[in-house]
Structures are given as structure tokens and as C-alpha cells.
ZADO-1210 file (C-alpha; in nm, 4 decimals, padded with zeros to 6 digits):
<atoms>
<atom x="00.0000" y="00.0000" z="00.0000" code="MET" pos="1"/>
<atom x="00.2856" y="00.2404" z="00.0760" code="ALA" pos="2"/>
<atom x="00.4255" y="00.1889" z="-00.2724" code="VAL" pos="3"/>
<atom x="00.0889" y="00.2755" z="-00.4249" code="ARG" pos="4"/>
<atom x="00.0566" y="00.5846" z="-00.2044" code="GLN" pos="5"/>
<atom x="00.4034" y="00.7003" z="-00.3031" code="ALA" pos="6"/>
<atom x="00.3294" y="00.6416" z="-00.6688" code="ALA" pos="7"/>
<atom x="00.0226" y="00.8608" z="-00.6349" code="GLN" pos="8"/>
<atom x="00.2279" y="01.1310" z="-00.4622" code="GLY" pos="9"/>
<atom x="00.0291" y="01.0751" z="-00.1445" code="ASP" pos="10"/>
<atom x="00.2997" y="00.9646" z="00.0992" code="ASP" pos="11"/>
<atom x="00.1929" y="01.0698" z="00.4501" code="PRO" pos="12"/>
<atom x="00.5445" y="01.0420" z="00.5969" code="ASP" pos="13"/>
<atom x="00.6909" y="01.2697" z="00.3320" code="LEU" pos="14"/>
<atom x="00.4057" y="01.5178" z="00.3727" code="ALA" pos="15"/>
<atom x="00.4531" y="01.5234" z="00.7516" code="ALA" pos="16"/>
<atom x="00.8284" y="01.5820" z="00.7239" code="ARG" pos="17"/>
<atom x="00.7708" y="01.8685" z="00.4827" code="GLU" pos="18"/>
<atom x="00.4924" y="02.0172" z="00.6972" code="GLN" pos="19"/>
<atom x="00.7023" y="02.0282" z="01.0132" code="TYR" pos="20"/>
<atom x="01.0138" y="02.1584" z="00.8399" code="GLY" pos="21"/>
<atom x="01.2213" y="01.8395" z="00.8769" code="ARG" pos="22"/>
<atom x="01.2560" y="01.8125" z="00.5004" code="LEU" pos="23"/>
<atom x="01.2564" y="02.0748" z="00.2277" code="GLN" pos="24"/>
<atom x="01.2377" y="01.9510" z="-00.1297" code="LEU" pos="25"/>
<atom x="01.1791" y="02.1230" z="-00.4589" code="GLY" pos="26"/>
<atom x="00.9145" y="01.9732" z="-00.6861" code="GLN" pos="27"/>
<atom x="01.1698" y="01.7927" z="-00.9042" code="ALA" pos="28"/>
<atom x="01.3404" y="01.6327" z="-00.6018" code="ASP" pos="29"/>
<atom x="01.0039" y="01.5429" z="-00.4468" code="ARG" pos="30"/>
<atom x="00.9025" y="01.3687" z="-00.7681" code="ASP" pos="31"/>
<atom x="01.2289" y="01.1715" z="-00.7699" code="ARG" pos="32"/>
<atom x="01.1854" y="01.0644" z="-00.4065" code="VAL" pos="33"/>
<atom x="00.8319" y="00.9459" z="-00.4751" code="LEU" pos="34"/>
<atom x="00.9415" y="00.7561" z="-00.7868" code="ALA" pos="35"/>
<atom x="01.2308" y="00.5651" z="-00.6294" code="ILE" pos="36"/>
<atom x="01.1968" y="00.2176" z="-00.4793" code="ASN" pos="37"/>
<atom x="01.2615" y="00.1785" z="-00.1042" code="ALA" pos="38"/>
<atom x="01.5241" y="-00.0906" z="-00.1673" code="ALA" pos="39"/>
<atom x="01.7102" y="00.1460" z="-00.3980" code="THR" pos="40"/>
<atom x="01.7118" y="00.4130" z="-00.1276" code="VAL" pos="41"/>
<atom x="01.8600" y="00.1606" z="00.1171" code="ASP" pos="42"/>
<atom x="02.1353" y="00.0721" z="-00.1299" code="ARG" pos="43"/>
<atom x="02.2130" y="00.4387" z="-00.1962" code="LEU" pos="44"/>
<atom x="02.2330" y="00.5223" z="00.1745" code="LEU" pos="45"/>
<atom x="02.4382" y="00.2227" z="00.2921" code="ILE" pos="46"/>
<atom x="02.7570" y="00.4263" z="00.3430" code="GLU" pos="47"/>
<atom x="02.5666" y="00.6928" z="00.5381" code="VAL" pos="48"/>
<atom x="02.4081" y="00.4257" z="00.7580" code="LYS" pos="49"/>
<atom x="02.7458" y="00.2668" z="00.8324" code="ILE" pos="50"/>
<atom x="02.8987" y="00.6027" z="00.9206" code="ALA" pos="51"/>
<atom x="02.6026" y="00.6901" z="01.1445" code="ALA" pos="52"/>
<atom x="02.6397" y="00.3633" z="01.3354" code="SER" pos="53"/>
<atom x="03.0073" y="00.4258" z="01.4081" code="GLY" pos="54"/>
<atom x="03.1317" y="00.1912" z="01.1370" code="GLY" pos="55"/>
<atom x="02.9423" y="-00.1137" z="01.2606" code="ARG" pos="56"/>
<atom x="02.7371" y="-00.3239" z="01.0237" code="ARG" pos="57"/>
<atom x="02.4306" y="-00.5057" z="01.1443" code="ARG" pos="58"/>
<atom x="02.4161" y="-00.8783" z="01.0914" code="ARG" pos="59"/>
<atom x="02.1014" y="-01.0468" z="00.9712" code="ALA" pos="60"/>
<atom x="01.9235" y="-01.2483" z="01.2364" code="ARG" pos="61"/>
<atom x="01.8810" y="-01.6174" z="01.1830" code="ARG" pos="62"/>
</atoms>
């Protein structure tokens, strides 16, 4: 359902972040964020996530 909402440009999380000033995007950037797949975002941000965690990687649980 979240994918469909994002595709329609109706993402409540994005709208809330913009409303409360946590995120400021131009229309072109907003369109790109709404068009991208969540897995792609995770892959693009992997280096940022590692740096934010102090260089530690999380292991998958078994």
C-alpha cells in the first residue's frame, strides 16, 4: 500500500516531514523521491548508515 501511495504522490510520511520543516524539497526532487523504490534508497544510503552507526554493520538475524 505504501508503494501505491508514493506512486500517487500521497505519501503521509513525506508530507509530515515537509509540513514540520524536517525536510525541504523542490518539486523535481520530491518527484524523484516518490518515484524511487525503497530498496534502492537503502542501497544508496548504505555508506551513510554505516557512518552513522560508528562503522558497525548489522548482521542479519537467523
